[in-house]
C-alpha positions in Angstrom: -50.6 -88.0 -66.3 -54.2 -87.3 -65.4 -55.4 -89.5 -62.6 -58.8 -88.0 -62.3 -60.9 -85.2 -63.8 -61.8 -82.2 -61.6 -62.7 -78.6 -62.2 -59.5 -77.6 -60.4 -55.9 -78.5 -59.7 -55.7 -80.6 -56.5 -52.6 -80.9 -54.4 -52.4 -84.6 -53.7 -50.4 -84.1 -50.6 -52.5 -81.5 -48.8 -55.8 -82.0 -50.6 -56.0 -78.2 -51.3 -58.0 -77.3 -54.5 -57.2 -74.4 -56.8 -59.8 -73.3 -59.4 -58.4 -73.7 -62.9 -59.3 -72.4 -66.3 -58.5 -74.7 -69.2 -57.9 -73.1 -72.7 -56.3 -74.1 -76.0 -52.6 -73.6 -76.3 -51.6 -71.5 -79.4 -48.3 -71.5 -81.1 -47.6 -68.1 -79.6 -48.3 -69.4 -76.1 -46.0 -72.3 -76.8 -43.1 -69.9 -77.5 -43.5 -68.5 -74.0 -43.5 -71.7 -72.1 -39.7 -72.2 -72.1 -37.1 -72.6 -69.5 -35.6 -69.2 -70.3 -39.0 -67.7 -69.2 -38.9 -69.6 -65.8 -41.2 -72.3 -67.1 -40.2 -75.5 -65.2 -41.8 -78.3 -67.1 -40.0 -81.0 -69.0 -42.1 -81.6 -72.1 -40.0 -84.7 -73.0 -41.1 -86.5 -69.9 -44.8 -86.5 -70.8 -46.3 -90.0 -70.9 -47.7 -90.6 -74.4 
């Protein structure tokens, strides 16, 4: 869930800001973002 738009990722606990580049996700990229590649994100829990 996006709670505000920024030019970076912001740690809500510490307030630290990390510059971020946003780009389109390709089908090839999507093949890499899996648990077996140490990607720890549950795509099924995304709010729609």
